[in-house]
C-alpha positions as CSV (number, residue, x, y, z in Angstrom):
1,X,-94.5,-88.6,48.2
2,X,-91.7,-86.0,47.7
3,X,-89.5,-86.0,44.5
4,X,-86.8,-83.4,43.8
5,X,-86.8,-82.5,40.1
6,X,-84.5,-79.5,39.6
7,X,-82.0,-77.2,41.3
8,X,-81.3,-73.5,40.8
9,X,-77.5,-73.8,40.2
10,X,-76.1,-71.9,37.2
11,X,-73.7,-74.1,35.2
12,X,-70.5,-72.7,33.7
13,X,-70.1,-75.8,31.4
14,X,-72.2,-78.5,29.9
15,X,-72.5,-81.6,32.1
16,X,-71.5,-84.0,29.3
17,X,-70.0,-86.6,31.6
18,X,-73.1,-86.8,33.7
19,X,-75.2,-87.4,30.5
20,X,-72.8,-90.0,29.4
21,X,-73.0,-91.8,32.8
22,X,-76.8,-91.7,32.7
23,X,-76.8,-93.3,29.2
24,X,-74.2,-95.9,30.0
25,X,-76.1,-96.9,33.2
26,X,-79.4,-97.1,31.3
27,X,-78.1,-99.3,28.5
28,X,-76.0,-101.6,30.8
29,X,-79.0,-102.1,33.1
30,X,-81.2,-103.0,30.2
31,X,-78.5,-105.3,28.8
32,X,-78.1,-107.2,32.1
33,X,-81.9,-107.7,32.3
34,X,-81.9,-109.2,28.8
35,X,-78.8,-111.3,29.5
36,X,-80.0,-112.6,32.9
37,X,-83.4,-113.5,31.6
38,X,-81.8,-115.6,28.9
39,X,-79.4,-117.1,31.5
40,X,-82.4,-118.0,33.7
41,X,-84.0,-119.9,30.9
42,X,-80.8,-121.8,30.2
43,X,-80.3,-122.3,34.0
44,X,-83.4,-124.5,34.2
45,X,-81.2,-127.4,33.2
46,X,-79.3,-127.1,36.5
47,X,-78.4,-124.9,39.4
48,X,-75.0,-123.4,39.9
49,X,-74.2,-123.1,43.6
50,X,-72.2,-120.2,45.2
51,X,-68.5,-121.1,45.4
52,X,-68.5,-121.6,49.2
53,X,-71.4,-124.1,48.9
54,X,-69.7,-125.9,46.0
55,X,-66.6,-126.3,48.2
56,X,-68.6,-127.6,51.0
57,X,-70.5,-130.0,48.7
58,X,-67.1,-131.4,47.5
59,X,-66.0,-131.9,51.1
60,X,-69.1,-133.8,51.9
61,X,-68.8,-136.0,48.8
62,X,-65.2,-136.8,49.5
63,X,-65.5,-137.4,53.3
64,X,-66.5,-141.0,54.1
65,X,-67.8,-139.9,57.5
66,X,-70.5,-137.7,56.0
67,X,-73.9,-138.6,57.4
68,X,-77.5,-138.0,56.3
69,X,-77.7,-135.2,59.0
70,X,-74.7,-133.5,57.3
71,X,-76.5,-133.5,54.0
72,X,-79.7,-132.2,55.6
73,X,-77.8,-129.3,57.1
74,X,-76.2,-128.7,53.7
75,X,-79.5,-128.6,51.9
76,X,-80.8,-126.2,54.5
77,X,-77.9,-123.9,53.8
78,X,-78.6,-124.1,50.0
79,X,-82.3,-123.3,50.6
80,X,-81.4,-120.3,52.8
81,X,-78.9,-119.0,50.3
82,X,-81.4,-119.2,47.5
83,X,-84.1,-117.6,49.6
84,X,-82.0,-114.7,50.7
85,X,-80.0,-113.9,47.6
86,X,-81.8,-115.5,44.8
87,X,-80.2,-115.8,41.4
88,X,-78.4,-112.4,41.6
89,X,-77.8,-110.3,38.5
90,X,-74.6,-110.2,36.6
91,X,-72.2,-107.6,37.9
92,X,-73.6,-107.5,41.5
93,X,-71.3,-106.8,44.4
94,X,-71.3,-110.2,46.1
95,X,-69.6,-110.3,49.6
96,X,-69.5,-114.2,49.4
97,X,-68.0,-114.3,45.9
98,X,-66.1,-111.0,45.7
99,X,-63.8,-109.7,43.0
100,X,-62.4,-106.2,42.8
101,X,-64.2,-105.5,39.5
102,X,-67.5,-105.7,41.3
103,X,-67.0,-102.4,43.1
104,X,-67.4,-100.7,39.7
105,X,-69.7,-103.1,37.9
106,X,-72.5,-103.1,40.6
107,X,-73.0,-99.3,40.0
108,X,-74.3,-99.9,36.5
109,X,-76.8,-102.7,37.4
110,X,-80.4,-102.2,38.6
111,X,-83.1,-104.5,39.8
112,X,-86.1,-103.1,37.9
113,X,-87.2,-100.0,35.9
114,X,-88.4,-98.1,39.0
115,X,-85.0,-98.6,40.7
116,X,-83.2,-97.4,37.5
117,X,-85.5,-94.5,37.0
118,X,-85.2,-93.2,40.5
119,X,-81.4,-93.3,40.5
120,X,-81.2,-91.6,37.1
121,X,-83.6,-88.9,38.3
122,X,-81.4,-88.1,41.3
123,X,-78.3,-88.2,39.1
124,X,-79.8,-85.8,36.7
125,X,-81.0,-83.4,39.4
126,X,-77.8,-83.2,41.4
127,X,-75.2,-84.6,39.0
128,X,-75.5,-81.9,36.4
129,X,-74.5,-79.1,38.7
130,X,-71.7,-81.1,40.3
131,X,-70.4,-82.1,36.8
132,X,-70.4,-78.5,35.8
133,X,-68.5,-77.5,38.9
134,X,-65.8,-80.3,38.9
135,X,-65.3,-80.6,35.1
136,X,-65.7,-83.7,33.0
137,X,-62.7,-85.9,34.0
138,X,-62.8,-85.2,37.7
139,X,-66.5,-85.8,37.9
140,X,-66.3,-89.3,36.3
141,X,-63.3,-90.1,38.6
142,X,-65.3,-88.9,41.7
143,X,-68.4,-90.8,40.7
144,X,-66.6,-94.1,40.3
145,X,-64.4,-93.6,43.3
146,X,-67.3,-92.7,45.6
147,X,-69.4,-95.6,44.3
148,X,-66.5,-98.0,45.0
149,X,-66.1,-96.6,48.5
150,X,-69.8,-97.0,49.1
151,X,-69.5,-100.6,47.9
152,X,-66.6,-101.2,50.4
153,X,-68.8,-99.8,53.1
154,X,-71.4,-102.4,52.2
155,X,-68.8,-105.2,52.4
156,X,-67.8,-104.0,55.9
157,X,-71.2,-103.1,57.4
158,X,-73.9,-104.6,55.1
159,X,-75.9,-107.8,55.7
160,X,-73.8,-110.0,53.4
161,X,-76.2,-110.1,50.5
162,X,-75.4,-109.1,46.9
163,X,-75.7,-105.4,46.1
164,X,-76.7,-103.6,42.9
165,X,-77.5,-100.0,42.0
166,X,-75.9,-96.6,41.5
167,X,-77.3,-95.2,44.8
168,X,-74.0,-95.2,46.6
169,X,-72.2,-93.3,43.9
170,X,-75.1,-90.9,43.4
171,X,-75.3,-90.2,47.1
172,X,-71.6,-89.4,46.9
173,X,-72.4,-86.8,44.2
174,X,-75.2,-85.5,46.4
175,X,-72.7,-85.1,49.2
176,X,-70.5,-83.0,47.0
177,X,-73.5,-80.9,46.1
178,X,-74.2,-80.5,49.8
179,X,-70.8,-78.9,50.3
180,X,-70.7,-76.6,47.2
181,X,-74.4,-75.5,47.0
182,X,-76.0,-75.9,50.5
183,X,-78.2,-72.7,50.1
184,X,-79.2,-73.2,46.5
185,X,-82.8,-74.1,46.2
186,X,-84.2,-77.5,45.2
187,X,-87.6,-77.7,43.6
188,X,-89.6,-80.6,45.0
189,X,-92.8,-82.1,43.6
190,X,-95.1,-83.6,46.2
191,X,-98.3,-85.6,46.0
192,X,-100.7,-86.6,48.8
193,X,-103.7,-88.7,47.8
194,X,-106.1,-86.7,49.8
195,X,-105.1,-83.2,48.8
196,X,-103.4,-83.7,45.4
197,X,-100.0,-82.5,44.4
198,X,-97.9,-79.4,44.0
199,X,-94.4,-78.1,44.3
200,X,-92.2,-76.1,46.6
201,X,-88.6,-74.8,46.9
202,X,-86.3,-75.5,49.8
203,X,-82.6,-75.0,50.4
204,X,-80.5,-78.0,49.4
205,X,-79.0,-78.2,52.9
206,X,-82.3,-79.3,54.4
207,X,-83.3,-81.7,51.6
208,X,-80.0,-83.5,51.6
209,X,-79.7,-83.5,55.4
210,X,-83.2,-85.1,55.6
211,X,-82.2,-87.9,53.2
212,X,-79.0,-88.6,55.2
213,X,-81.0,-88.8,58.4
214,X,-83.4,-91.2,56.8
215,X,-80.5,-93.3,55.6
216,X,-79.0,-93.3,59.1
217,X,-82.4,-94.4,60.6
218,X,-82.7,-97.1,57.9
219,X,-79.2,-98.4,58.4
220,X,-79.9,-98.8,62.2
221,X,-82.9,-101.0,61.4
222,X,-82.4,-104.7,60.6
223,X,-83.6,-106.6,57.6
224,X,-84.1,-103.7,55.2
225,X,-84.4,-104.3,51.4
226,X,-82.6,-101.0,50.7
227,X,-78.8,-100.5,51.1
228,X,-79.0,-97.6,53.5
229,X,-75.4,-98.3,54.7
230,X,-74.2,-97.9,51.1
231,X,-76.1,-94.6,50.7
232,X,-74.8,-93.1,53.9
233,X,-71.2,-94.2,53.2
234,X,-71.3,-92.6,49.7
235,X,-72.7,-89.4,51.1
236,X,-70.1,-89.1,53.9
237,X,-67.3,-89.8,51.6
238,X,-68.7,-87.3,49.1
239,X,-68.8,-84.6,51.7
240,X,-65.2,-85.4,52.7
241,X,-64.1,-85.4,49.1
242,X,-65.7,-82.0,48.4
243,X,-64.2,-80.5,51.5
244,X,-60.8,-81.7,50.5
245,X,-61.2,-80.1,47.1
246,X,-62.2,-76.8,48.7
247,X,-59.4,-76.8,51.3
248,X,-56.8,-77.7,48.8
249,X,-58.2,-75.1,46.4
250,X,-58.4,-77.7,43.6
251,X,-62.0,-76.7,42.9
252,X,-62.9,-73.3,44.4
253,X,-66.2,-71.6,45.0
254,X,-66.7,-68.4,43.0
255,X,-67.6,-65.1,44.5
256,X,-71.2,-65.8,43.5
257,X,-71.4,-69.0,45.5
258,X,-71.6,-69.9,49.2
259,X,-70.3,-73.3,50.2
260,X,-70.9,-75.3,53.3
261,X,-67.7,-74.1,55.0
262,X,-68.7,-70.5,54.5
263,X,-72.3,-71.2,55.8
264,X,-70.8,-72.8,58.9
265,X,-68.4,-69.9,59.4
266,X,-65.3,-72.0,58.8
267,X,-64.1,-70.0,55.9
268,X,-64.9,-66.7,54.2
269,X,-64.9,-65.5,50.6
270,X,-61.9,-64.1,48.9
271,X,-62.2,-61.4,46.3
272,X,-63.4,-63.6,43.6
273,X,-60.3,-65.7,43.4
274,X,-60.0,-68.1,46.3
275,X,-61.0,-68.8,49.9
276,X,-59.2,-67.4,52.9
277,X,-59.2,-69.8,55.7
278,X,-59.6,-68.7,59.3
């Protein structure tokens, strides 16, 4: 097990927006759990079908040519839908029952406490530094935008099941970190049941690249319970977003920082003011 827990990035401002996002995500997730547990108890009186199955049910009821075989196929579809999607949580991004609000709401809903804790840990580790770099308003806008784009990636390339979790938005923030702080070290805790645990430091470039490769491998495999497509989409858009900020000089690296473009030899430092492009 490998868990990053801190980075060595000095912060010029307090990451207030990131702390607010973490708190809002925590309380909304808890609230949805409470609401949906109550809804599940009330739902024992009857089952609400997805809209596309409700429409099909109405067609079968109103068509005099409907046969027993048609009803059998319909019941099989209902059973398959329940088995694959279950009673999804409020706010989920549902490709079969989509509304534009879902590309934001799904980012604040989580399946269980481990899902929530893991996402909040990554947001704390990488989000604080990115928030301090971008500022309060731009950070919030980037987080929500990248999460929405990751959700759209799921709609286009996912397996059609409902999606929840902040992972897409957080991987977008990780992508921004990858561009601005590739050589800054990440402290990683590890544990192996035979030898025990410890920690080590490694440049962020290798940590984030490893996560992206794992997401790519996961996305290429079928029937996964983790939305690797969403992770990868968020990370790629995060990288593109950060590069656009750098090249447009909206958010510049300081003379004490070395960004990804400089590491790759695509730009060089100015004299503490801006980047000169070559």
